[in-house]
C-alpha positions as a printed Julia matrix, in Angstrom:
243×3 Matrix{Float64}:
  27.55  51.81  116.69
  30.89  53.09  117.89
  31.21  54.49  121.41
  31.0   58.24  121.88
  34.31  59.96  121.42
  35.67  62.02  124.31
  34.89  65.43  122.85
  31.14  64.64  122.91
  31.4   64.39  126.7
  32.88  67.89  126.72
  30.08  69.07  124.42
  27.46  67.71  126.85
  29.13  69.37  129.85
  29.49  72.73  128.13
  25.88  72.64  126.92
  24.77  71.86  130.47
  26.74  74.83  131.82
  25.24  77.09  129.12
  21.71  75.91  129.94
  22.31  76.5   133.67
  23.36  80.08  132.89
  26.96  79.73  133.97
  27.85  80.87  130.49
  25.11  83.31  129.52
  24.11  84.42  126.02
  26.73  86.75  124.61
  29.4   85.79  127.12
  32.79  84.5   126.06
  33.9   80.99  126.95
  37.21  80.56  128.79
  40.33  80.15  126.68
  41.08  76.79  125.11
  43.87  76.09  127.62
  41.6   76.81  130.6
  38.86  74.56  129.27
  41.36  71.76  128.64
  42.5   71.99  132.25
  38.96  72.25  133.62
  37.76  69.13  131.78
  41.08  67.27  132.01
  41.32  66.73  128.25
  43.7   67.78  125.5
  43.4   71.08  123.64
  42.58  69.26  120.34
  39.64  67.63  122.16
  38.43  71.1   123.19
  38.76  72.29  119.58
  36.6   69.39  118.39
  33.99  70.16  121.05
  33.88  73.83  120.01
  33.38  72.83  116.37
  30.48  70.59  117.41
  28.91  73.36  119.49
  29.28  75.81  116.61
  27.6   73.41  114.18
  24.78  72.98  116.71
  24.37  76.75  116.88
  25.29  77.0   120.57
  28.4   79.13  120.13
  29.91  81.52  117.61
  33.65  81.57  116.96
  34.91  85.11  116.31
  38.44  85.15  114.92
  40.75  87.12  117.18
  38.08  87.6   119.84
  37.15  84.15  121.15
  34.17  81.82  121.4
  30.83  83.38  122.37
  27.58  81.8   123.54
  24.68  82.35  121.14
  20.97  82.78  121.83
  19.69  79.22  122.39
  16.05  80.12  121.69
  16.97  81.73  118.39
  19.06  78.7   117.42
  16.26  76.3   118.38
  13.76  78.32  116.36
  16.0   78.14  113.3
  16.39  74.37  113.72
  12.62  73.92  113.99
  11.99  75.76  110.71
  14.57  73.95  108.56
  12.75  72.2   105.74
  13.58  68.87  104.08
  14.52  70.86  100.95
  17.01  73.05  102.83
  18.52  70.05  104.57
  18.88  68.12  101.32
  20.54  71.06   99.56
  22.98  71.46  102.46
  23.75  67.74  102.44
  24.36  67.83   98.7
  26.87  70.67   99.06
  28.74  69.16  102.01
  28.58  65.47  101.12
  29.49  65.85   97.45
  32.75  67.51   98.43
  33.24  64.92  101.17
  32.95  62.17   98.56
  35.49  63.94   96.33
  37.95  64.25   99.23
  37.34  60.69  100.4
  38.14  59.32   96.95
  41.69  60.56   97.41
  42.2   59.39  101.01
  39.95  56.34  101.59
  41.6   53.19  102.94
  40.96  49.6   101.85
  39.39  48.9   105.26
  36.97  51.81  104.81
  36.02  50.54  101.37
  35.19  47.15  102.87
  33.03  48.83  105.52
  31.38  50.98  102.85
  30.53  47.9   100.8
  29.03  46.21  103.86
  26.63  49.11  104.39
  25.34  48.73  100.82
  24.57  45.07  101.55
  22.8   46.11  104.75
  20.7   48.61  102.79
  19.03  45.7   101.0
  17.17  44.8   104.18
  14.28  47.1   105.23
  15.15  46.49  108.89
  18.69  47.88  108.56
  18.42  50.14  105.5
  18.15  53.51  107.24
  20.9   52.84  109.77
  23.16  51.49  107.0
  22.44  54.56  104.87
  23.61  56.84  107.67
  26.7   54.73  108.31
  27.53  54.82  104.56
  27.63  58.62  104.58
  29.52  58.81  107.87
  32.21  56.4   106.64
  32.75  58.7   103.66
  32.98  61.75  105.92
  35.49  59.98  108.19
  37.53  59.0   105.14
  38.09  62.7   104.34
  40.37  62.94  107.44
  38.64  66.26  108.14
  36.92  66.4   111.54
  34.92  69.51  110.67
  33.37  67.7   107.69
  32.67  64.65  109.85
  30.89  66.78  112.47
  28.93  68.63  109.8
  27.68  65.38  108.28
  26.81  63.95  111.72
  24.81  67.06  112.6
  23.0   67.11  109.27
  22.03  63.5   109.92
  20.88  64.44  113.43
  18.47  66.92  111.81
  17.43  64.24  109.33
  16.51  61.84  112.12
  15.13  64.19  114.79
  12.81  66.7   113.08
   9.29  65.27  112.57
   8.56  67.2   109.36
  11.86  66.09  107.82
  11.41  62.47  108.93
   7.95  62.4   107.33
   9.18  63.93  104.07
  12.08  61.47  103.74
   9.91  58.46  104.61
   7.63  59.39  101.73
  10.4   59.21   99.14
  12.83  56.62  100.54
  10.2   53.9   100.85
   9.23  54.32   97.18
  12.69  54.06   95.62
  14.57  51.18   97.25
  16.22  49.93   94.05
  17.18  53.43   92.93
  18.6   54.2    96.37
  20.84  51.11   96.17
  21.91  51.93   92.62
  22.93  55.47   93.58
  24.92  54.37   96.61
  26.67  51.71   94.52
  27.64  54.4    91.99
  29.11  56.53   94.79
  30.99  53.52   96.14
  32.38  52.58   92.7
  33.68  56.12   92.09
  35.37  56.29   95.49
  36.83  52.79   95.05
  38.36  53.93   91.77
  39.82  56.96   93.58
  38.02  59.18   91.08
  37.17  62.42   92.9
  35.23  64.0    90.02
  33.1   60.89   89.53
  32.5   60.61   93.3
  31.33  64.23   93.48
  29.02  63.73   90.48
  27.59  60.47   91.84
  26.78  62.15   95.17
  25.24  65.13   93.35
  23.13  62.76   91.24
  21.92  61.01   94.38
  20.78  64.21   96.05
  19.39  65.66   92.83
  17.08  62.67   92.5
  16.18  62.91   96.19
  15.28  66.6    96.11
  13.19  66.13   92.96
  11.38  63.25   94.65
  10.69  65.53   97.63
   9.21  68.13   95.28
   7.05  65.49   93.59
   5.78  64.25   96.96
   5.08  67.82   98.1
   3.18  68.57   94.9
   1.17  65.36   95.24
   0.17  66.25   98.8
  -0.76  69.78   97.77
  -3.01  68.45   95.0
  -4.62  65.98   97.41
  -5.32  68.84   99.83
  -6.83  70.98   97.05
  -9.07  68.07   96.03
 -10.15  67.49   99.63
 -11.09  71.15  100.08
 -12.86  71.22   96.73
 -14.91  68.15   97.66
 -15.87  69.77  100.96
 -16.95  72.95   99.19
 -18.86  70.99   96.55
 -20.76  69.16   99.27
 -21.51  72.38  101.12
 -22.95  74.24   98.13
 -24.4   71.38   96.09
 -28.07  71.85   95.14
 -28.51  68.38   93.68
 -30.53  67.31   96.72
 -32.94  70.19   96.07
 -33.85  68.82   92.69
 -35.04  65.49   94.09
């Protein structure tokens, strides 16, 4: 794993100040120049930190007015209620376009790294970490920091919310070969510098994933119905009366 970039340190410090109440909900953060001086970093680093905070729901950027602190409790509540279906749809939208962009800008070194993650996905011990790295390499290859941060934060949701972790574990463990095949198709399209094919391959990957999530959800619902029916049958059965 690569070391944390400098803007994440700024993100941590600003979040700490927000949580301590030094920047209260609704208040405006100092200007970019002031923040750069306060944290002894460049203005581009501050811009990256603000993008990260916005993606996390900690601030809202209002064009022409500034950067304002949002309601942390409201943001946390939204995060807690995001479903695996919502996350997967968002990932499909963002990462399909990332793949299309990456196909036009990817370097040979990034393609080598991308291929290595596919090899690592063949091992159960490294599959999940390699999967995340695969998608992050693509987002870095876009040369668009906002896309990179969006993908990183979507993955943070993927790996930190219990209900989403459980839903993904259900489907990922049952489709190892298909998972590899889909990632190889994405890699091949990007390697050919074919943006349309890269977008389609990423869409196909998430389309299969979201359908698998629906199938798993339906299966669990049916199991729950059967369990409740069996309980009711046992409660009202009169077969023991006829003995």
